[in-house]
TIGULO-655777 format. One record per residue (C-alpha): x, y, z; chain. Coordinates in steps of 0.2 Angstrom, whole numbers, always signed. Each point is the difference from the previous one (the first is absolute). Layout:
N
((X,Y,Z),A);
...
This chain:
837
((+419,+714,+409),A);
((-14,-8,+11),A);
((-7,-17,-3),A);
((-15,+0,-10),A);
((-10,-12,+11),A);
((-2,-1,+18),A);
((+3,-19,+3),A);
((-6,+0,+18),A);
((-17,+8,-4),A);
((-2,-12,-15),A);
((+6,-16,+9),A);
((-9,+3,+17),A);
((-6,-17,+5),A);
((+6,-10,-15),A);
((+10,-15,+3),A);
((+12,+4,-14),A);
((+7,+15,+10),A);
((+10,-11,+11),A);
((+10,-7,-15),A);
((+5,+16,-8),A);
((+17,+0,+7),A);
((+3,-18,-7),A);
((-6,+5,-17),A);
((+11,+16,+0),A);
((+15,-11,+4),A);
((-4,-13,-13),A);
((-2,+14,-13),A);
((+16,+9,+5),A);
((+10,-17,-2),A);
((-7,-6,-16),A);
((-12,+12,-7),A);
((-13,-14,-1),A);
((-11,-9,+12),A);
((-15,-11,+1),A);
((-13,+4,+13),A);
((-11,-15,+6),A);
((-15,+6,+10),A);
((-18,-6,+1),A);
((-14,+11,-6),A);
((-5,+14,+12),A);
((+18,+4,+7),A);
((+1,+16,-9),A);
((+14,-3,-12),A);
((-9,+8,-15),A);
((-3,+15,+10),A);
((+16,+3,+9),A);
((+15,-7,-11),A);
((-3,+11,-15),A);
((+1,+17,+10),A);
((+16,-7,+9),A);
((+8,-2,-17),A);
((-5,+17,-5),A);
((+8,+7,+15),A);
((+16,-8,-4),A);
((+2,+3,-18),A);
((-2,+16,-11),A);
((-10,-7,-15),A);
((-17,-8,-2),A);
((-6,-16,+9),A);
((-10,-12,-12),A);
((-12,-12,+10),A);
((-8,-13,-10),A);
((-17,-9,+3),A);
((-7,-15,-9),A);
((-17,+9,-2),A);
((-6,+17,-5),A);
((-12,+2,+15),A);
((+14,-5,+12),A);
((+12,+14,-8),A);
((-14,+13,+2),A);
((-4,-5,+18),A);
((+18,-1,+6),A);
((+4,+17,-7),A);
((-16,+7,+7),A);
((+4,-7,+18),A);
((+18,+6,+0),A);
((-5,+17,-6),A);
((-13,+1,+14),A);
((+12,-6,+14),A);
((+14,+12,-7),A);
((-13,+14,+0),A);
((+4,+5,-18),A);
((-12,+2,-15),A);
((-1,-15,-11),A);
((+11,+3,-15),A);
((+12,+11,+10),A);
((+14,-9,+9),A);
((-10,-16,-2),A);
((-8,-5,-17),A);
((-5,-15,-10),A);
((+0,-5,-19),A);
((-11,-13,-6),A);
((-7,-4,-18),A);
((-11,+15,-5),A);
((+3,+10,+16),A);
((+14,+9,+7),A);
((+2,+11,+16),A);
((+18,+5,+1),A);
((+10,+17,-2),A);
((+18,+6,+0),A);
((-1,+0,+19),A);
((-5,-18,+2),A);
((+13,-10,+9),A);
((-10,-17,+2),A);
((-9,-6,-15),A);
((-11,-15,+1),A);
((-3,-10,-16),A);
((-5,-17,-7),A);
((+14,-12,-5),A);
((-6,+2,-18),A);
((+3,+18,+0),A);
((+18,-3,+7),A);
((+4,-12,-14),A);
((-6,+12,-13),A);
((+11,+14,+8),A);
((+15,-12,+1),A);
((-2,-4,-18),A);
((+0,+18,-5),A);
((+13,+6,+13),A);
((+11,-15,+5),A);
((+11,+11,+11),A);
((-15,+7,+10),A);
((+6,+18,+0),A);
((-5,+10,+16),A);
((-5,-16,+9),A);
((+10,-4,+16),A);
((-9,-15,+7),A);
((-12,-13,-5),A);
((-12,-9,+11),A);
((-7,-16,-7),A);
((-15,-4,+11),A);
((-10,-16,+1),A);
((+13,-10,-11),A);
((-7,-16,+8),A);
((-15,+2,-11),A);
((+11,-5,-15),A);
((-10,+9,-14),A);
((+8,+0,-17),A);
((+4,+19,+1),A);
((+6,-2,+18),A);
((+13,-14,-5),A);
((+6,+11,-15),A);
((+1,+16,+10),A);
((+10,-10,+13),A);
((+12,-7,-12),A);
((+3,+16,-10),A);
((+2,+10,+16),A);
((+13,-12,+6),A);
((+10,+2,-16),A);
((-1,+19,+1),A);
((+5,+0,+18),A);
((+16,-10,-5),A);
((+4,+14,-12),A);
((-5,+15,+12),A);
((+9,+0,+16),A);
((-11,+14,+6),A);
((-16,-8,-3),A);
((-8,-8,+16),A);
((-12,-14,-2),A);
((-12,-8,+13),A);
((-10,-15,-4),A);
((-15,-3,+12),A);
((-8,-17,+3),A);
((-14,-5,+11),A);
((+4,-19,-1),A);
((+15,-11,+5),A);
((+9,+0,-17),A);
((+11,+14,+5),A);
((+16,-10,-3),A);
((-4,-3,-18),A);
((-2,+19,-3),A);
((+15,+4,+9),A);
((+11,-12,-10),A);
((-7,+7,-17),A);
((+1,+18,+5),A);
((+17,-1,+8),A);
((+11,-5,-15),A);
((+16,-7,+6),A);
((-6,-2,+18),A);
((-18,+0,+7),A);
((-8,+16,+5),A);
((-2,+3,+19),A);
((-17,-6,+6),A);
((-9,+11,+13),A);
((-14,-9,+9),A);
((-15,+9,+8),A);
((-11,-9,+12),A);
((-18,+4,-1),A);
((-10,+5,+15),A);
((-15,-11,-2),A);
((-14,-2,+12),A);
((-10,-16,+4),A);
((-8,-7,-15),A);
((-15,-12,+1),A);
((-2,-12,-15),A);
((-17,-7,-4),A);
((-5,-11,-14),A);
((-17,+2,-9),A);
((+0,-13,-15),A);
((-15,+1,-11),A);
((-15,-11,+3),A);
((-2,-17,-8),A);
((-3,+2,-19),A);
((+7,+17,-1),A);
((+17,+1,-10),A);
((+11,+15,-2),A);
((+4,-2,-18),A);
((-12,-5,-14),A);
((+2,-2,-19),A);
((-2,+19,-2),A);
((+11,+6,+15),A);
((-5,+3,+18),A);
((-18,-6,+3),A);
((-14,+12,+6),A);
((-4,-12,+14),A);
((+18,+1,+7),A);
((+0,+19,-1),A);
((-17,+0,+10),A);
((+9,-11,+13),A);
((+14,+13,+1),A);
((-12,+14,+3),A);
((-10,-10,+13),A);
((+16,-4,+9),A);
((+6,+18,+0),A);
((-17,+6,+7),A);
((+1,-13,+14),A);
((+18,+5,+4),A);
((-4,+18,+0),A);
((-15,-2,+12),A);
((+11,-10,+12),A);
((+15,+12,+0),A);
((+6,+18,+0),A);
((+11,+10,-11),A);
((+0,+1,-19),A);
((+0,-15,-11),A);
((+10,-4,-16),A);
((-7,-13,-12),A);
((+13,-8,-13),A);
((-7,-6,-16),A);
((+8,-5,-17),A);
((-7,+12,-12),A);
((-10,+16,-4),A);
((-16,-10,-4),A);
((+1,-9,+16),A);
((+3,+16,+10),A);
((-15,+9,-8),A);
((-11,-15,+3),A);
((+4,-2,+19),A);
((+0,+19,+3),A);
((-17,+0,-7),A);
((-6,-15,+11),A);
((+7,+9,+15),A);
((-7,+17,-4),A);
((-15,+4,+12),A);
((-7,+18,+0),A);
((-6,-1,+18),A);
((+17,-7,+6),A);
((+12,+10,+10),A);
((+15,-8,-10),A);
((+7,+8,-16),A);
((+4,-13,-14),A);
((+15,+6,-10),A);
((+7,-9,-15),A);
((+18,+1,-4),A);
((+8,-5,-17),A);
((+11,+7,-14),A);
((-15,+5,-11),A);
((-7,+12,+13),A);
((+3,+19,-3),A);
((+13,+7,+12),A);
((-12,+9,+11),A);
((-9,-16,+4),A);
((+16,-9,+3),A);
((+5,+14,+12),A);
((-17,-2,+9),A);
((+3,-19,+3),A);
((+17,+4,+7),A);
((-5,+13,+12),A);
((-8,-2,+17),A);
((-18,+6,-1),A);
((-13,+7,+12),A);
((-8,-17,+2),A);
((+5,-18,+1),A);
((+4,-7,-17),A);
((+4,-16,-10),A);
((+12,+1,-14),A);
((-3,-13,-14),A);
((+16,-1,-10),A);
((+10,-10,-12),A);
((+18,-6,+4),A);
((+5,+19,-2),A);
((-2,+1,+18),A);
((+11,-15,+4),A);
((+17,+7,+4),A);
((+3,+17,-8),A);
((-14,+10,+7),A);
((-5,+5,+18),A);
((-18,+0,+4),A);
((-1,+8,+17),A);
((-13,-6,+13),A);
((-1,-18,-5),A);
((-3,-13,+14),A);
((-9,-13,-11),A);
((+6,-8,-16),A);
((-11,-12,-10),A);
((+10,-10,-12),A);
((-9,-8,-15),A);
((+16,-10,-3),A);
((+1,+4,-18),A);
((+12,+9,-11),A);
((+2,+5,-18),A);
((+16,-3,-9),A);
((+6,+3,-18),A);
((+2,-16,-9),A);
((+6,-4,-18),A);
((-10,-14,-8),A);
((+12,-7,-13),A);
((-13,-12,-7),A);
((-12,+14,-3),A);
((+13,+13,-3),A);
((-7,+13,+12),A);
((+3,+9,+16),A);
((-13,+2,+13),A);
((-3,+3,+18),A);
((-4,-17,+8),A);
((-9,-1,+17),A);
((+7,-13,+11),A);
((+3,-4,+18),A);
((+12,+12,+9),A);
((+17,-4,+7),A);
((+4,-2,+18),A);
((+11,+16,-1),A);
((-15,+10,-7),A);
((-11,-7,+13),A);
((+12,+5,+14),A);
((+2,+18,-7),A);
((-19,+2,-1),A);
((-2,-6,+18),A);
((+13,+12,+6),A);
((-11,+15,-5),A);
((-11,-4,+15),A);
((+13,+1,+13),A);
((+10,+15,-4),A);
((-9,+13,+12),A);
((-6,-12,+13),A);
((-7,-18,+3),A);
((-9,-6,-16),A);
((-9,-14,-8),A);
((+2,-9,-17),A);
((-14,-10,-7),A);
((+5,-12,-14),A);
((-14,-6,-11),A);
((+8,-17,-2),A);
((+3,-15,+10),A);
((+14,-1,+12),A);
((+6,-17,-7),A);
((+4,+8,-16),A);
((+13,+11,+7),A);
((+14,-12,-1),A);
((-3,-3,-18),A);
((+1,+18,-5),A);
((+16,+5,-10),A);
((+13,+9,+10),A);
((+0,+15,-12),A);
((-7,+6,-17),A);
((+11,-4,-15),A);
((+10,+14,-7),A);
((-8,+8,-15),A);
((+15,-3,-10),A);
((-3,-19,+1),A);
((-19,+1,-5),A);
((-4,+16,-10),A);
((+2,+5,-18),A);
((+18,+7,-2),A);
((-2,+10,-16),A);
((+1,+17,+9),A);
((+14,-5,+12),A);
((+11,-7,-14),A);
((-2,+16,-10),A);
((+5,+10,+15),A);
((+15,-12,+2),A);
((+5,+1,-18),A);
((-1,+19,+1),A);
((+11,-1,+16),A);
((+13,-10,-10),A);
((-3,-16,+9),A);
((-10,-12,-11),A);
((-9,-12,+11),A);
((+8,+8,+15),A);
((+17,-6,-3),A);
((+13,+7,+12),A);
((-14,+8,+11),A);
((-4,-4,+18),A);
((-17,-8,-3),A);
((-6,-10,+15),A);
((-7,-13,-13),A);
((+5,-1,-18),A);
((-14,+0,-13),A);
((-6,-17,-4),A);
((+8,-5,-17),A);
((-17,-5,-8),A);
((-9,+16,+6),A);
((+15,+10,-6),A);
((+0,-8,-17),A);
((-18,+3,-2),A);
((+2,+19,+5),A);
((+15,+2,-12),A);
((-10,-8,-14),A);
((-14,+13,+3),A);
((+13,+14,+1),A);
((+7,-5,-17),A);
((-17,-1,-8),A);
((-2,+18,+6),A);
((+17,+5,-7),A);
((+6,+5,+18),A);
((+15,-11,+1),A);
((+11,-8,-14),A);
((+6,-18,-2),A);
((+13,+2,+14),A);
((-12,+7,+13),A);
((+7,+18,-2),A);
((-13,+14,+1),A);
((-4,+9,-17),A);
((-4,+18,-3),A);
((-19,-5,+0),A);
((+3,-9,+16),A);
((+7,+15,+8),A);
((-15,+10,-5),A);
((-12,-13,+6),A);
((+9,-1,+17),A);
((-3,+19,+2),A);
((-19,-4,+1),A);
((-4,-5,+18),A);
((-11,-15,-6),A);
((+1,-17,-7),A);
((+11,+0,-16),A);
((-15,-6,-10),A);
((-10,+15,+6),A);
((+14,+11,-4),A);
((+1,-6,-18),A);
((-19,+1,-2),A);
((+2,+18,+6),A);
((+12,+5,-14),A);
((-9,-10,-13),A);
((-17,+6,+5),A);
((+6,+18,-1),A);
((+4,-3,-19),A);
((-17,-8,-3),A);
((-13,+8,+12),A);
((+9,+16,+6),A);
((+9,+5,+15),A);
((-14,+4,+12),A);
((-10,-15,-5),A);
((+15,-12,+2),A);
((+4,+7,+17),A);
((-17,-2,+6),A);
((-1,-18,-6),A);
((+16,-5,+7),A);
((-3,+9,+17),A);
((-16,-10,+1),A);
((+9,-16,-4),A);
((+13,+2,+14),A);
((-13,+6,+13),A);
((-8,-12,+11),A);
((-18,+5,-4),A);
((-12,-14,-4),A);
((-9,+2,-17),A);
((-19,-1,+2),A);
((-6,-15,-9),A);
((+18,-4,-6),A);
((-2,+15,-12),A);
((+15,+10,-1),A);
((-9,+13,-10),A);
((-13,+2,+14),A);
((+14,+3,+12),A);
((+8,+13,-10),A);
((-17,+9,-1),A);
((-2,-1,+18),A);
((+17,+7,+3),A);
((-2,+15,-12),A);
((-17,+4,+8),A);
((+8,+0,+18),A);
((-12,-13,+6),A);
((+13,-12,+5),A);
((+9,+1,+16),A);
((+16,-2,-9),A);
((-3,+14,-13),A);
((+11,+13,+9),A);
((+15,-12,+0),A);
((-3,-6,-17),A);
((-1,+18,-7),A);
((+16,+4,+9),A);
((+9,-15,-7),A);
((-7,+3,-18),A);
((+6,+18,+1),A);
((+17,-6,+5),A);
((+1,-13,-14),A);
((-5,+13,-12),A);
((+14,+12,+6),A);
((+12,-15,-2),A);
((-6,-3,-18),A);
((+3,+18,-4),A);
((+17,-1,+7),A);
((+4,-15,-10),A);
((-6,+9,-15),A);
((+11,+14,+3),A);
((+15,-12,+0),A);
((-7,-7,-17),A);
((-5,-17,+7),A);
((-19,+2,-3),A);
((-10,+6,-15),A);
((-17,+2,+7),A);
((-15,+4,-11),A);
((-11,+15,+2),A);
((-16,-2,+8),A);
((-7,-15,+9),A);
((-8,-16,-6),A);
((-14,-9,+9),A);
((+8,-17,-2),A);
((+6,-9,+16),A);
((+3,-18,-7),A);
((+16,+4,-10),A);
((+8,+8,+15),A);
((-4,-15,+12),A);
((+5,-12,-14),A);
((+17,+9,-2),A);
((+3,-2,+19),A);
((-6,-18,+1),A);
((+1,-9,-17),A);
((+0,-16,+9),A);
((-17,+4,+6),A);
((-8,+3,-17),A);
((-15,-12,+1),A);
((-13,-8,-11),A);
((-16,-8,+5),A);
((+0,-18,-1),A);
((-18,-3,-6),A);
((-14,+12,-5),A);
((-9,+7,+15),A);
((+13,-8,+12),A);
((+8,+10,+15),A);
((+15,-11,-3),A);
((+15,+8,-9),A);
((+17,-7,-5),A);
((+15,+12,+3),A);
((+14,+1,-13),A);
((+11,-6,+15),A);
((-10,-17,+0),A);
((-9,+4,+16),A);
((-19,-3,+0),A);
((-10,+13,+10),A);
((-18,+5,+2),A);
((-10,+16,+2),A);
((-9,+2,+17),A);
((-19,-4,+0),A);
((-4,+19,+3),A);
((+12,+6,-14),A);
((-6,+15,-11),A);
((+11,-3,-15),A);
((-14,-6,-11),A);
((+2,-13,-14),A);
((+19,+2,-5),A);
((+10,-11,-12),A);
((+16,+8,+5),A);
((+6,+8,+16),A);
((+15,+9,+6),A);
((+2,-6,+19),A);
((+7,+12,+12),A);
((-1,-11,+16),A);
((-3,-18,+3),A);
((+0,-9,+16),A);
((+4,-18,+5),A);
((-15,-9,+8),A);
((-2,-17,+6),A);
((-10,-5,-16),A);
((+13,+8,-12),A);
((+1,+19,-4),A);
((-12,+14,+1),A);
((+0,+15,-11),A);
((-1,+16,+11),A);
((+2,+14,-12),A);
((+0,+0,-19),A);
((-6,+10,-15),A);
((-6,-4,-18),A);
((+12,-3,-14),A);
((-4,-3,-18),A);
((+9,-13,-10),A);
((+11,+12,-10),A);
((+6,+8,+16),A);
((+3,-17,+8),A);
((+11,-5,-15),A);
((+9,+16,+0),A);
((+4,+1,+18),A);
((+5,-19,+1),A);
((+9,+1,-17),A);
((+16,-6,+8),A);
((-9,-15,+7),A);
((-7,-6,-17),A);
((+7,-17,-6),A);
((-3,-12,-14),A);
((+3,-18,+4),A);
((-2,-15,-11),A);
((-7,-14,+10),A);
((+1,-18,-7),A);
((-8,-15,+8),A);
((-2,-18,-3),A);
((-17,-7,+7),A);
((-10,-14,-6),A);
((+14,-5,-12),A);
((-1,+16,-9),A);
((+12,+15,-1),A);
((-8,+17,+0),A);
((+7,+17,+0),A);
((-8,+17,+6),A);
((+8,+17,+0),A);
((-5,+9,+16),A);
((+1,+19,+3),A);
((+0,+5,+18),A);
((+1,+16,+10),A);
((+9,-8,+15),A);
((-11,-14,+5),A);
((-15,+7,-9),A);
((-4,-10,-16),A);
((-4,+12,-15),A);
((-1,-11,-15),A);
((+3,-18,-5),A);
((+4,-5,-19),A);
((+2,-18,-5),A);
((+16,-4,-11),A);
((+9,-16,-6),A);
((+16,-3,+10),A);
((+15,-7,-8),A);
((+7,-17,+3),A);
((+13,+6,+13),A);
((-14,+10,+10),A);
((-11,-15,-1),A);
((+13,-12,+6),A);
((+4,+11,+15),A);
((-19,+1,+4),A);
((+0,-19,+0),A);
((+15,+0,+12),A);
((-8,+12,+12),A);
((-17,-10,+0),A);
((+10,-16,+4),A);
((+9,+9,+14),A);
((-15,+8,+7),A);
((-13,-15,-2),A);
((+12,-15,+1),A);
((+4,-14,-11),A);
((-17,-8,+2),A);
((-6,+13,-13),A);
((+8,-12,-13),A);
((-9,-16,-5),A);
((+10,-15,+8),A);
((-3,-17,-9),A);
((+2,-16,+10),A);
((+17,-3,-8),A);
((+6,+17,+4),A);
((-6,-1,+18),A);
((+8,-17,+2),A);
((+16,+5,-7),A);
((+1,+15,+11),A);
((-3,-11,+15),A);
((+13,-12,-5),A);
((+13,+15,-2),A);
((-5,+6,+17),A);
((+3,-17,+7),A);
((+17,-1,-8),A);
((+5,+17,+7),A);
((-6,-5,+17),A);
((+8,-17,+1),A);
((+15,+1,-12),A);
((+5,+18,+2),A);
((+12,+8,-13),A);
((-1,+1,-14),A);
((-18,-3,-1),A);
((-9,+18,+1),A);
((-13,+6,+12),A);
((-17,+0,-8),A);
((-11,+9,+12),A);
((-10,+16,-6),A);
((+13,+12,+7),A);
((+14,-9,-9),A);
((-10,-2,-16),A);
((-5,+19,+0),A);
((+18,+5,+3),A);
((+6,-10,-16),A);
((-16,+3,-10),A);
((+8,+5,-16),A);
((+13,-14,+1),A);
((-13,-14,-1),A);
((-16,+9,-7),A);
((+7,+13,-11),A);
((-6,-6,-17),A);
((-17,-4,+7),A);
((-2,+17,+8),A);
((+3,+8,-18),A);
((-14,-12,-6),A);
((-12,+5,+13),A);
((+4,+19,-4),A);
((-5,-4,-18),A);
((-16,-8,+5),A);
((+3,-18,+2),A);
((-12,-8,+13),A);
((+8,-6,+16),A);
((-7,-17,-2),A);
((+10,-3,-16),A);
((+17,+2,+9),A);
((+10,-16,+3),A);
((+6,+5,+18),A);
((+8,-17,+2),A);
((+12,+4,-14),A);
((+3,+17,+7),A);
((+5,-7,+17),A);
((+12,-12,-7),A);
((+11,+15,-6),A);
((+4,+2,+19),A);
((+8,-17,+1),A);
((+19,+1,+1),A);
((+11,-6,-14),A);
((+6,-14,-2),A);
((-9,-7,+15),A);
((-17,+3,-9),A);
((+2,-16,-9),A);
((+0,-10,+16),A);
((-15,+9,+8),A);
((-13,-12,-6),A);
((+10,-15,+6),A);
((+4,+8,+17),A);
((-18,+6,+3),A);
((-11,-10,-12),A);
((-17,+4,-4),A);
((-6,-18,+0),A);
((+6,-16,+9),A);
((+0,-17,-8),A);
((-8,-14,+11),A);
((+2,-19,-2),A);
((-14,-1,-13),A);
((+9,+12,-11),A);
((-13,+13,+3),A);
((+8,+18,+1),A);
((-10,+9,+14),A);
((+0,+19,+2),A);
((+9,+5,+16),A);
((-10,+13,+9),A);
((+13,+13,+6),A);
((-6,+10,+15),A);
((-4,+19,+0),A);
((+12,+2,+15),A);
((+16,-7,-6),A);
((+4,-5,+18),A);
((-14,-13,-1),A);
((+3,-17,-8),A);
((-5,-5,-18),A);
((-15,-12,-1),A);
((-3,-15,-12),A);
((-18,-6,-1),A);
((+0,-17,-7),A);
((-10,-16,+1),A);
((+7,-12,+13),A);
((+1,-15,-13),A);
((+11,+10,-11),A);
((+13,+1,+13),A);
((+2,-19,+4),A);
((+19,-4,+1),A);
((+5,+18,+3),A);
((+9,-2,+17),A);
((+10,+16,+1),A);
((-8,+17,+1),A);
((+6,+11,-15),A);
((+7,+17,+4),A);
((+0,+17,-9),A);
((+15,+11,+4),A);
((+3,-11,+15),A);
((-17,+2,+6),A);
((-11,-16,+2),A);
((-16,+0,-10),A);
((-16,-1,+10),A);
((-10,-14,-8),A);
((-19,+2,+0),A);
((-5,-19,-3),A);
((-17,-1,-8),A);
((-13,-14,-2),A);
((-4,-7,-17),A);
((-15,+13,+0),A);
((+13,+14,+4),A);
((-5,+2,+18),A);
((+14,+3,+13),A);
((+6,-15,+9),A);
((+16,+5,+9),A);
((+13,+14,+0),A);
((+18,-4,+3),A);
((+18,+6,-4),A);
((+7,-17,+5),A);
((-6,-14,-12),A);
((+11,-14,+8),A);
((-8,+3,+16),A);
((-18,+2,-8),A);
((+1,-17,-8),A);
((+5,-9,+16),A);
((-10,+9,+13),A);
((-15,+8,-8),A);
((-4,-9,-16),A);
((-7,-16,+9),A);
((-14,+11,+8),A);
((-3,+9,-16),A);
((-1,-17,-10),A);
((-12,-7,+13),A);
((-12,+15,-1),A);
((-1,+2,-19),A);
((+3,-17,-8),A);
((-19,-4,+1),A);
((-5,+17,-6),A);
((+12,-1,-15),A);
((+0,-19,-3),A);
((+4,+2,-18),A);
((+16,+8,+3),A);
((+16,-8,+7),A);
((+3,+0,+19),A);
((+15,-12,+1),A);
((+7,-5,+17),A);
((+18,+5,-5),A);
((-1,+17,-9),A);
((+19,+1,-1),A);
((+1,-15,-13),A);
((-17,+2,-8),A);
((-1,+8,-18),A);
((-7,+17,+0),A);
((-16,+3,-9),A);
((-10,+14,-7),A);
((-16,-10,-3),A);
((-9,-15,+7),A);
((+7,-17,+4),A);
((-9,-7,-16),A);
((+6,+14,-11),A);
((+18,-5,+2),A);
((+6,+18,-1),A);
């Protein structure tokens, strides 16, 4: 039987043709191989037909994006000279061009994952080509790990993983099992590439609070016009998203120009995508998202203008949401974009950022498994029998925190059980090629609004169509009227979902109602109960989601004055979160849809010396009602403890005696150590009940804080039997020669020294400095009027060396008071010389 494909014809001029022998040898030896080749070498075009010529079954080729799968199939069919859907076909969501004769089938990685879950042994498939594995999308990583496991069980299944970067060794180790799979390197035939830098003018930034700025897009458009005017060949402009593509394409469009401006992104109808990928009669510039970065060939390009931005999925744990985030591209992305200009001849890349920022770019984008929401991925892994990917050749394991969040969501949906194993409902949800939350809404919606209506709403929710004025209802009306560019794809998807619902009904899994309801909100709320939202204030555009996230409606929203919303899409922006798509929801619908989120919580607080209780009913984070109640003593005491832990011990009223005792105890702990306890805030809070237990109960019963004897409470911490010695070891007062008992001022910082402020005349005859806990007291010697005269911790030295000067300076000022020449033998006095005291 003749080979179905003419490899010489298909591979004419392609660099990969020189490596076919090495690839055949690798596959004959191990059945697996990793092909490392830059974009433009022809690996996607030539390797699949090579496998089809050497194996009897179908060859499945995955692509990370739908537009790439369609384009690759179309190109191979044209080169092979066969109709699309005959020997070469494709299968993507909502569209299929395959037949019984198809030998090479292109599909997205998501389609392959669904097929593996339905038919793990892949009957009729002889080879799998995993293309662009370096992009590390979630489905790509799952498909890679699943295929590696199937290949270990099927000796006849050939597997080729293809990467455009230098990470081939990792893929080879993961794919090969006991020994790494062979790596086949293919060198690119790149022509000279001129790199130019075109940073934006002063004052213009690429990113603002609401995304890419219009000024920067105008700079990209102007840079493109200048580059086109000074060069030849077609141009390719890389931007981060659909809005940016449409904006720059509009700026470049000129009715009198001889250059065609063609947008390229995933939302375009297939005919317009094909037009952008085909050489036209005139010079052209293709304005594209990253879809054209590595998995598509755009012929005729000699100029690339790179805005330097990329959109990547990110899960925001703080806000509990996933969104596409615009950020600076990585070096690997920039290099792949630049390579598009030098595939067919010398080319030029103009980068719209400064050359000095190049070294600061990340080497490669982060794998999605490390940054994205893992709910769908963990459901697929559970269906595969490998919860969290245990035992699979995943290049990176799911991060534990993200995996836990995803599993919590799946348990709330009823998709997995407590052990992480998939349930019957989880298997049904997994059969729907959508987020599990949307799959659940599809089933629940069929039972509340009907099959057709539920399928239409869910198809709109999973589409990438932007709701006008953030009004999901308006989007549905546009789609039904065929006035939206995505209407055809939406109708195809909604019909497919409706057929899926009918199939589930035939299995007894769905009991849909007859007819259709006009309600949208309950279906959206069933999909995203965490996005049920209530307005924060009357007339405000700010809402609080049940997840606890705060979000606002855009200024141009068309949703009117709504108390409750069911939010379908919310984006992260610099200022917080912006509602992109929502619909109205009445309170009864909100309470019914979020019934599993409703909680009743008793909140007891101690503020201002009073214990108060309130019973709060919430839907998630949304407060519904507050009802005062009188808490019992135990709850009140716990509230006091919580307040002290949160606000600190200064909440209590500390008397002078209590403050002094605490300082003395701290001093003893610092200078005497064991058994004297630590008395700092942390230590006291750790032993709160031990020393303050009775007082806490009194506070809970309403006793004012100022009435508590904290000094007595602190003494409960003094160790027994040493407590009886404490006042002698660390006295509160010191008796001086006159018999006066002067209060010792213990320091706030126990590392400092205690101070005794006393009149100089009361210390006559005191020759040795007293000590506390071995630390000499610092004497502040005062005049008869109480003014400072001297500071010393060495009285013997003071009387000999400093006293004569103090005496000479003050005896005339205080002539009625004694100033003896010999203070060591003179009697100490409190009063004047004449008083005799």
